[in-house]
C-alpha positions in Angstrom: 0.0 0.0 0.0 1.3 3.5 -0.9 2.5 5.6 2.0 1.4 8.8 0.3 -1.8 9.2 2.4 0.2 9.0 5.6 2.8 11.4 4.2 0.2 13.9 3.2 -1.6 13.7 6.6 1.6 13.9 8.6 2.6 16.9 6.5 -0.7 18.7 7.2 -0.4 18.0 10.9 3.3 19.1 11.0 2.3 22.5 9.7 0.1 22.9 12.8 2.2 21.2 15.4 5.3 19.4 14.2 6.5 18.3 17.6 3.2 16.6 18.3 3.4 14.7 15.0 7.0 13.4 15.8 6.0 12.5 19.3 2.8 10.7 18.3 4.3 8.8 15.4 7.2 7.8 17.6 5.0 6.6 20.4 2.8 4.6 17.9 5.8 2.9 16.6 7.5 2.3 20.0 4.3 0.8 21.5 3.7 -1.5 18.5 0.5 0.2 17.3 2.1 0.5 13.8 4.9 -1.3 12.1 5.2 1.5 9.4 6.9 4.0 11.7 10.7 4.4 11.1 13.0 3.5 13.9 14.5 7.1 13.8 11.2 8.4 15.2 11.1 5.8 17.9 14.5 6.6 19.4 14.2 7.7 23.1 16.2 10.9 22.6 13.9 11.9 19.7 10.8 11.2 21.8 12.2 13.2 24.7 13.1 16.2 22.6 9.8 16.2 20.8 7.9 15.9 24.1 9.8 18.9 25.7 9.3 21.0 22.6 5.6 20.0 22.4 5.1 21.2 26.0 6.9 24.5 25.1 4.6 24.9 22.1 1.5 24.0 24.2 2.2 27.0 26.4 3.4 29.5 23.8 0.5 28.7 21.5 -2.0 29.9 24.0 -0.6 33.3 24.8 -1.7 36.2 22.5 1.1 37.6 20.3 3.5 35.1 21.7 1.8 32.5 19.5 2.4 34.7 16.4 6.0 35.1 17.3 6.3 31.4 17.8 4.6 30.8 14.4 7.0 33.2 12.7 10.0 31.2 14.0 8.4 28.0 12.9 7.8 29.1 9.3 11.0 27.2 8.5 10.8 24.5 11.2 7.4 23.1 10.4 7.8 22.6 6.6 11.2 21.1 7.2 9.7 18.7 9.8 7.0 17.8 7.4 9.5 17.0 4.7 11.7 15.1 7.1 8.9 12.9 8.4 7.6 12.3 4.9 11.0 11.2 3.7 11.4 8.9 6.7 8.0 7.3 6.1 8.8 6.8 2.4 12.2 5.2 3.2 10.5 2.8 5.6 7.8 1.6 3.2 9.8 1.8 -0.1 6.6 2.6 -2.0 7.4 6.2 -2.7 10.8 8.0 -3.3 12.2 9.9 -0.4 12.4 13.1 -2.5 8.8 12.9 -3.6 7.6 12.2 -0.1 9.7 15.1 1.2 8.2 17.5 -1.3 4.6 16.3 -0.5 5.2 16.5 3.3 7.0 19.8 3.2 4.6 21.6 0.9 1.6 20.4 2.7 3.1 21.5 6.0 3.9 24.9 4.6 0.3 25.3 3.4 -1.2 24.3 6.8 1.3 26.4 8.6 0.2 29.4 6.6 -3.4 28.7 7.6 -2.5 28.4 11.3 -0.2 31.5 11.4 -2.7 33.6 9.4 -5.6 32.5 11.6 -3.6 33.4 14.7 -2.9 36.9 13.4 -6.6 37.4 12.9 -7.5 36.0 16.4 -4.9 38.3 17.9 -6.9 41.4 16.8 -9.4 40.4 19.5 -8.4 41.8 23.0 -9.4 38.7 25.0 -7.1 35.7 25.4 -9.7 33.0 25.5 -10.0 32.6 21.7 -6.3 31.8 21.6 -6.7 29.1 24.2 -9.7 27.5 22.5 -8.1 27.6 19.1 -4.9 26.1 20.4 -6.7 23.3 22.1 -8.8 22.6 19.0 -5.6 22.4 16.9 -3.9 20.0 19.4 -6.9 17.8 19.6 -7.3 17.9 15.8 -3.7 17.0 15.1 -3.8 14.1 17.7 -7.1 12.8 16.4 -6.2 12.9 12.7 -2.8 11.4 13.2 -4.2 8.6 15.3 -6.9 8.0 12.7 -4.3 7.8 10.0 -2.6 4.8 11.8 -5.7 2.7 11.1 -7.3 4.4 8.1 -4.6 6.4 6.2 -6.7 7.1 3.1 -9.7 8.4 5.0 -7.4 10.5 7.3 -5.8 12.0 4.2 -9.2 13.0 2.9 -10.1 14.6 6.3 -6.7 16.5 6.2 -7.3 17.7 2.7 -10.8 19.0 3.6 -9.5 20.7 6.7 -6.7 22.3 4.7 -9.1 23.5 2.0 -11.5 24.9 4.6 -8.6 26.6 6.4 -7.4 28.3 3.2 -11.0 29.6 2.5 -11.4 30.9 6.0 -8.0 32.6 5.7 -9.2 34.5 2.6 -12.2 35.8 4.6 -9.9 36.8 7.5 -7.4 38.7 5.3 -8.7 42.1 6.5 -8.2 41.2 10.1 -4.7 40.0 9.4 -3.8 43.3 7.7 -5.1 45.2 10.7 -3.0 43.0 13.0 0.1 43.7 10.9 -0.6 47.5 11.0 -1.0 47.4 14.8 2.3 45.5 15.2 4.1 48.0 12.9 2.6 50.9 15.0 3.7 49.3 18.3 7.2 48.9 16.9 7.3 52.6 15.8 6.0 53.7 19.2 8.8 51.7 21.0 11.4 53.1 18.6 10.2 56.7 19.3 10.1 56.0 23.1 13.6 54.7 23.1 14.8 57.9 21.4 13.1 60.1 23.9 15.4 61.8 26.5 
């Protein structure tokens, strides 16, 4: 069976929370839930690092503006993680070339990361912090649920991930005005800080 559906799903999930994907896949492999998980992801040091970084993301992701800063740093990390996981999965199964799997995983991760980061910018235009917490919890549960589902039904999980990605991109188009407002506010705050630092 082709590993492409799992590569696509893990790429989508990596764009939202790469550390959760590495941790979940590694645990599924280490506990024997799936034989399709590469040994690299099951190594104790990989699981420990992924677990610590997942906890860091779980905190940062729920704090307004800190979440957007975290997202900007992870604009490179998440697509690279999606490509890395995809290439590992392909190498394990032998049904898809590593390069092709890396391209699928990385590009899908970049697309879902764009949705996540853009949505957070729009949410940060709201003064209350509760929407950030609710959205972060929904993302964590969604990633966990879809990745777990992919272990048993990879094709169906890939369809779910594709629908969620398409829906996210459509929502992002509607939120574009809020995102522009967020960027203007951030630029204004930077200018105010710059002027304040020059004041005697």
